[in-house]
N, C-alpha and C positions, 0 to 999 in steps of 0.2 A: 858505498859510503857517501858519495856525492849526492845520490838520489835521496838518501835518508835525510841528509842535511837540508836539501831543498824542501822536502815535505815537512820537516819540523819547523822550518822558517816560514812556511806558507801560512801558518796560523797567525803569525805576526804581520804578514804583508797584506792581508785583506781577504775579502771573500772571492774576488775574481780568480785568484790562483787556486783556491779551494774547489771552486766549481769546475774549473777547467784546468786540469793538470798540464795540458799541453801548453798553456800560457807560461807556466814556469819553465818548461823545456825550451821555449823560444828564447828566453833570456840567455841561455848558455850557448845557443847557436850564434855564430857570427855572421851568417849569410842572410840576415833579415834586411830587406830594403829599408831605406830611410823613411819612405812614405808611410810604411806600416808602423814604425816605431813612435811616431807622434800620436798622442792620444786625442788631440783636438786641433781644429783649424782656427786660425785667427779670424775673428769677426771684424768686419769693416765698420768703422765708426760712422755714425750718422752725420750728415751735414748739419750745420746750425739751422735752427728753425727760423723761418721768415717772421718778421714782426707781425703781431696779430692786429695791430691798429694800422689802418691805411695811412699812407704818407700824404695822400692828396687832400685830406681833411684840414680845415683851418685849425690853428691851435692858439691857446692862451697859455702864457708862461708865467708861473708864479715863482718868485725867488724867495726862498725861506732862509733867513739868516738868524743867528742866535741874538738874543737881546744884548748880550755883552759886546758883540761885534757892532751892532747898530749904535750902541752908546759911545763906543770909543774905537772907530774903525782904523785909526792910524796905529794902534797897538797890536793889530792882528794882520797876519799875512795869509792870503788864500793859497792853499796847497792842493786843492782839488774840488771835485763836486760829485754829487750823486744825482742822477736824473731818473725820474720815474714818470711814465706816461700812462694816462688813463683815458678811457673813452667817456666823454661827457655828452649828455643829451639835454637840450633846451628846446622845448615845445616846437617841434617841426624841423629841427636840424641837429646833426651830430657835429662834434668837434673834439679835438684832442686837448687834454689838459696836461701840461708839462709842469711837474714840480721839481725845482732845482734847489737842492740843499747843499750849500757850500761847506767845505771842510777848511778849517782855519787852524793856524798855529800862532801862538803868541810870539811877538817880536823879542820878548825878554828871554825866551828859552834859547839855549844854544842850538846851532843848526843840526848837530848830529843826534840830538835827543828826540825821539819820537814821542808825541803826546799820548798818554794813556796806553803805554806799552804793557802788554800782558806779562805778568810775572809767572815763572814756572812754579808749579805746585808739586814739590818733591819732598814729602815728609821723610824723616829718617825711619828706619825699619821698626825700631822700638816704639816710636811715637805713633806710627801708623797702626801698629798692632794693638796698642792700649787705648787709643783714642776712639777707634771704631768709626771714624769718618773717612769718607773717600772723596778725593778731589777730582 
């Protein structure tokens, strides 16, 4: 009876147990070592890649700020920055070009409110069915 249940359930469990019936029999035995039960080994993560642009090159830094911030700097607070580096070539020598784009928050906004916070898109079931749009 137990064998017939295992064989009938093998059609639902995948092709491995269908091709190798002894694989289904291993599951009912309790004396299988732990090393054989794991189906895969953990892969080691790669170390972070070294920067592609050499650090010994001279660099030029461009600070890119929004026009609203330049017009009224006391109304804005700097909350971070994005830095992007490029390799620049000028007739006979190489240099790094650093583009620094600041992130700003208005002083008028409350401290707990994040600017441009994404809103969740969760339409109701009937609206989603009849509208035909996907978020």
